[in-house]
N, C-alpha and C positions, 0 to 999 in steps of 0.2 A: 617721083610726086615732081618734079618741078617745070612739067612736059605740063601740067595744065595751071602754071600760072598761080598758087599757089605760094605768100607771103605770109613769112613765120610774122605773130605779135609782140613789138618790143618789150625786153623785161617783161613780158606775161605766160599766161599760163600756159604749159607746151601743149598741152592737152584740144587750144584752140588752134586752131586759122584763121585768115582771112580769105576766101573764098575766089578764085574767080569771076570777073564780076560777069562772066558768058556760061558759069555753072551751078550760081550761086547767089549771082546781082550783086557779088559786094561785100556778101552778108558772113558774119564769124562765124566756124564749122565746127561740130567737134572733129577733132585731127583726125584723116583718113578716110573722113564720112564727108559726106557732100549733105546732109543736115544741119538748118541754122539751129545754133542753141538756141532761138524767139522762138524753134516751131516748137518744140521741149515741154521750155519755160511755160510758155500758152494752151498746149497741151493739157496741159496738169492747173493748170489757173483757173482750164477750164472745164473742172471736177475730174477732169483724168486722173489714173492713180499708175503708180510705178509697172502695175502688178499688166493693165491697159495693154500700157506701153513696148511694155518688156514683149507681151504679145506678139499686137499689131505690128510693129515693126524687130524683127530677131536678129538682126544688124547692132541695134539697142544693147548696151549691158547696163545690170545699174548702173556699172563705174562711171559710166557716159550719162546717164541721168542725173550724176550727184554733181557732177563733170558744171555739166551745166546751169545747175543750180547754185553753186558756188560761182563759176563767172559771170552771171544773173548778181546776183548778192552784194561782188565787187565789186564791181559798174556802181551799186545803187548807196556803195560807204563812199564810191571817189565825187557826189555826187554835192554841192553848196551846201 
């Protein structure tokens, strides 16, 4: 993976990584999948369901979706 310029987030969720600016515009993505976490969370926020996401994106797992929500929740907890 080093060839893609992946940067591990320090002291944070090992399931996530900061993507290459060329591949994912520097957005945080699921580890090993070039799909931004924000995209998964937004699809769920826009009335998507876990089942629809799993059908439309067969490379995602239920654990990937839960990890994305957990990551987002962690960011909100850090807000003042």
